[in-house]
C-alpha positions in Angstrom: 94.8 -16.8 -5.8 91.7 -16.5 -3.9 89.0 -18.6 -6.0 85.8 -17.0 -6.5 84.2 -18.5 -4.0 85.9 -17.4 -1.1 85.4 -13.7 -2.1 82.3 -13.0 -1.2 82.8 -14.9 2.5 85.8 -12.6 2.7 84.3 -9.8 2.0 81.0 -10.5 4.6 84.0 -11.3 7.5 85.5 -8.1 6.6 82.5 -6.2 7.2 81.7 -7.5 10.2 85.2 -6.9 11.6 85.1 -3.2 10.7 81.4 -2.9 12.6 79.3 -2.9 10.4 75.9 -5.0 10.4 74.9 -7.7 8.1 71.2 -7.3 5.8 68.6 -9.2 7.8 66.1 -7.8 5.2 67.7 -10.5 2.5 67.8 -13.4 4.5 65.3 -16.4 3.2 62.3 -17.1 5.2 61.6 -20.9 5.8 59.2 -21.7 3.7 55.5 -22.1 4.9 54.4 -25.7 5.5 51.1 -26.9 4.7 48.9 -27.8 7.0 47.8 -31.2 7.7 44.6 -33.0 6.1 42.4 -34.0 9.3 41.0 -37.4 9.5 38.1 -38.9 11.0 38.6 -42.1 13.0 37.9 -44.4 10.3 40.9 -42.6 8.4 39.4 -41.1 5.4 39.7 -37.2 4.9 36.5 -34.7 6.2 34.5 -33.4 3.1 32.4 -30.7 2.8 28.4 -31.1 3.0 28.4 -29.2 -0.8 31.0 -32.2 -1.8 29.2 -34.7 -0.7 25.9 -33.4 -2.0 27.6 -33.4 -5.8 29.5 -36.7 -5.0 26.1 -38.4 -4.3 24.4 -36.6 -7.6 27.4 -37.6 -10.0 27.0 -41.2 -8.4 23.4 -41.4 -9.1 22.0 -43.2 -12.1 21.4 -41.6 -15.0 17.7 -41.2 -16.1 17.8 -42.1 -19.6 16.1 -39.9 -22.1 13.3 -40.7 -24.5 14.3 -42.2 -27.9 11.2 -43.4 -29.5 7.5 -42.2 -29.4 6.4 -45.1 -27.4 8.9 -44.3 -24.7 7.5 -40.3 -25.3 3.6 -41.5 -24.7 4.8 -43.6 -22.1 6.5 -40.8 -20.0 3.3 -38.1 -21.2 1.1 -40.3 -19.6 3.1 -41.1 -16.0 3.1 -37.2 -15.8 -0.8 -36.9 -16.6 -1.5 -39.8 -13.8 0.9 -37.6 -11.3 -0.5 -34.8 -12.3 -3.8 -36.1 -11.8 -3.3 -37.7 -8.6 -1.5 -34.5 -6.9 -4.4 -32.7 -7.8 -5.6 -29.5 -8.9 -2.2 -26.9 -8.0 -2.9 -24.1 -5.2 -3.1 -21.2 -6.2 -0.4 -18.6 -5.0 -1.5 -16.4 -1.7 -3.1 -12.7 -2.8 -0.7 -10.1 -2.6 -1.5 -7.3 -0.5 -0.4 -3.8 -2.3 -0.4 -0.8 -0.2 -2.5 1.9 -1.7 -1.4 4.8 -3.4 -2.8 8.2 -4.3 -6.6 8.5 -3.9 -6.8 4.3 -3.2 -4.9 5.4 0.2 -7.2 8.7 0.8 -10.6 6.3 0.5 -11.1 6.1 -3.7 -12.4 3.2 -4.5 -12.5 4.4 -8.5 -11.8 1.8 -11.4 -8.9 2.7 -13.1 -9.4 4.9 -15.9 -10.2 3.6 -19.2 -7.0 3.9 -21.6 -5.5 3.4 -25.4 -2.4 3.9 -27.3 -2.9 6.0 -30.3 -6.4 7.0 -29.3 -7.4 10.4 -29.1 -8.8 10.5 -25.2 -11.7 13.0 -26.4 -12.8 10.0 -27.9 -12.7 7.9 -24.4 -16.0 8.4 -22.7 -16.0 6.9 -19.2 -19.6 6.6 -17.9 -18.8 4.8 -14.7 -20.2 6.6 -11.7 -17.7 7.6 -9.4 -17.1 6.3 -5.7 -18.5 8.4 -2.6 -14.9 9.5 -2.3 -14.5 11.1 -5.8 -18.1 12.3 -5.2 -17.7 14.0 -2.5 -14.4 15.7 -3.4 -15.4 16.9 -6.9 -18.2 18.8 -5.1 -16.0 20.4 -2.5 -13.8 21.7 -5.5 -16.9 22.8 -7.4 -17.8 24.6 -3.6 -14.2 26.5 -3.7 -14.6 27.5 -7.3 -18.3 28.4 -6.9 -16.8 31.1 -3.9 -13.9 32.3 -5.7 -15.9 33.1 -8.9 -18.7 35.2 -6.4 -15.5 36.3 -4.8 -14.3 38.4 -8.3 -17.2 38.9 -9.6 -18.1 41.0 -6.3 -14.6 42.8 -6.6 -15.7 43.5 -10.3 -19.2 45.0 -9.1 -17.2 47.3 -6.5 -14.3 48.2 -8.4 -17.2 49.7 -11.0 -19.2 50.8 -8.1 -16.5 53.1 -6.8 -15.4 54.7 -10.0 -19.0 55.1 -11.0 -19.9 57.1 -7.6 -19.6 60.6 -7.2 -18.5 60.8 -3.7 -15.5 57.3 -2.8 -17.1 54.5 -1.2 -16.0 52.3 1.6 -14.4 48.7 -0.3 -13.8 45.4 1.0 -10.3 46.4 1.4 -9.6 49.8 3.5 -6.3 51.3 3.8 -5.3 53.4 7.1 -3.0 55.0 8.4 -2.5 57.4 11.8 -0.6 60.1 12.9 0.5 60.6 16.7 1.8 63.3 19.1 3.6 63.1 21.9 2.0 63.6 25.5 2.9 62.9 28.8 6.6 63.7 30.4 9.3 64.7 27.5 6.6 62.9 24.9 7.2 60.0 25.1 3.9 58.1 24.7 1.8 58.1 21.7 -1.6 59.9 21.4 -3.8 59.8 17.9 -3.9 63.1 16.3 -5.1 62.1 12.6 -6.8 58.8 11.5 -6.5 58.4 7.3 -8.3 55.5 5.2 -8.6 54.9 1.7 -10.4 52.2 -0.5 -8.8 49.7 -2.8 -9.4 52.8 -5.8 -6.6 54.4 -3.4 -9.4 57.3 -2.8 -9.6 59.0 0.7 -12.9 57.2 2.5 -11.9 58.9 6.1 -9.8 61.6 7.0 -10.1 63.3 10.2 -8.1 65.0 13.3 -8.7 63.7 16.7 -9.2 66.5 19.7 -6.3 65.4 22.2 -7.6 63.8 25.4 -4.5 64.8 27.5 -2.1 67.6 27.1 0.4 67.5 24.3 3.8 68.1 25.3 5.1 67.0 22.0 3.8 67.7 18.1 6.3 66.0 16.3 5.5 68.4 13.6 8.7 67.6 11.8 7.5 64.0 11.0 3.7 63.9 12.0 2.7 67.2 10.1 0.2 68.0 12.9 0.0 71.6 14.6 -1.8 72.8 17.2 -4.6 74.7 15.4 -5.3 70.8 13.9 -6.4 70.0 16.6 -8.2 72.4 17.5 -10.9 71.6 15.3 -10.8 67.9 15.5 -13.1 65.5 16.4 -13.9 64.0 20.0 -11.9 60.7 20.4 -15.0 59.1 21.0 -16.3 59.7 17.7 -13.5 59.2 15.6 -13.1 55.7 17.3 -17.0 54.8 16.8 -16.6 55.5 13.3 -13.7 54.5 12.2 -14.7 50.6 14.2 -18.2 50.5 12.3 -15.9 50.8 9.1 -13.4 48.5 9.5 -16.4 46.2 10.8 -16.4 43.1 8.0 -13.7 44.6 5.7 -10.2 43.7 5.4 -7.4 46.1 6.9 -4.6 46.7 5.3 -1.6 48.7 7.0 2.1 49.1 7.8 3.0 48.1 11.2 -0.7 48.4 11.9 -0.6 47.0 14.8 0.3 50.8 16.1 -2.5 52.2 14.9 -4.9 49.7 16.6 -2.9 50.2 19.6 -3.4 54.8 19.8 -7.7 54.0 18.9 -7.9 51.0 21.5 -9.8 48.9 18.7 -8.7 45.4 17.7 -9.1 43.3 14.3 -9.9 40.3 13.6 -6.0 38.8 12.5 -7.2 36.4 9.2 -8.6 40.5 8.2 -5.4 42.1 8.6 -2.8 42.1 6.5 0.2 44.0 7.9 2.9 44.9 5.5 6.1 45.8 7.8 5.7 41.5 8.6 4.7 40.5 5.2 7.6 37.4 5.1 8.5 38.0 1.5 8.4 41.9 1.5 11.0 41.3 4.9 13.4 39.0 2.8 13.7 41.8 0.1 15.7 43.5 3.4 17.3 40.5 4.7 14.6 39.6 7.3 14.3 42.5 9.2 11.3 44.8 9.3 11.2 47.7 6.5 10.0 50.8 7.1 7.3 52.7 4.7 9.8 54.6 2.5 12.2 52.0 2.0 9.5 49.9 1.0 7.4 52.1 -0.9 10.7 53.1 -2.7 11.9 48.9 -3.1 8.8 48.1 -4.7 6.8 50.9 -6.0 10.0 53.3 -6.9 8.2 55.9 -5.3 9.9 57.8 -2.6 7.6 59.5 -0.1 8.3 61.0 2.7 10.3 63.5 2.4 9.8 65.9 5.0 6.7 65.7 7.0 4.5 62.6 6.8 1.0 63.0 5.3 -1.3 59.9 6.4 -3.4 60.0 3.2 -0.3 59.3 1.2 1.1 56.3 3.2 -2.2 55.0 3.4 -2.3 55.5 -0.2 1.6 53.7 -0.1 0.4 50.7 1.7 -2.6 49.9 -0.4 -0.9 50.1 -3.7 2.5 47.7 -1.7 -0.4 45.6 -0.8 -1.9 45.3 -4.2 1.4 44.3 -5.9 1.2 41.0 -4.1 -2.4 40.8 -3.1 -3.0 37.4 -4.8 -0.2 35.6 -3.7 -0.8 36.6 -0.2 -4.9 36.0 -0.3 -3.6 32.6 -1.7 -1.6 32.0 1.1 -4.1 33.5 3.5 -6.8 31.1 1.9 -4.4 27.7 2.5 -3.8 28.6 6.0 -7.6 29.1 7.0 -7.9 25.9 5.1 -5.5 24.4 7.4 -6.3 25.6 10.7 -8.0 23.3 12.9 -12.2 23.6 13.0 -11.9 24.5 16.8 -9.9 27.4 15.8 -11.0 30.9 16.7 -8.1 33.1 14.9 
């Protein structure tokens, strides 16, 4: 009969005989020995500085609390004597605050008067503004006066145009040109017709131009120009001079207007040019691409133009109407760009 204590030993021996490895993970690791406390040459254990300070404070003699009125008065007298001997307390250094808002730009006005639960109309600040704010207000007033004069001029101009029997040019003019082909296979462009309308979409100029070279392609299916139209046309130099005089000092509106100016052999200031083909809000409607006048008119005005032969008067009217839908935002962006432009810039 085998005792219970010998059975585990026999099972382990049997496993070793059969080739099985014992479970090493169950082996007990020896316990870690505590580190001995290092001692200084005097044989005492080292102590941290914080512990030494704590022990020193505990070992100090406690100050007795005042109990009677004589103790309190004597403590107060000693405190006054010590304060008088030390002199007045030094003032804290002035903190230099970083200027913000108008103060950062040069404003030195005192803060406004403000109370809780009081009507702001009852609070009147009679303090004069600083020089910076005074100049700022003058600039803003000049800008408002200029804007009011411009709007009043536009209203007067619109009423004058509406009452006139014959259409008159306005400050904003839309122009469109028709071209024919010259040269080999008609690849080069030459001016054939010029049409200009005012802000009321009334035509103020519309003339055909005599060709200066032999026309090889009239492009009638697109331009609507026929040989008989050019026979009765005006000389190019006369048209060029009249158009230049008409556009001088006015804002030119057009679709890809640089092509029209190129065939006219003219230039116009960029700040007085509004091109609907390059206006970014219009290009965003077509994923950044340059839209055609037909597609832009359908998108903005919901009007289908250029169904067959092109008409320069109709195209100029569509361009003016497209511009007028975004005139306020467009002019505000141009004014902001001109304001940020350096004084020495010429464009």
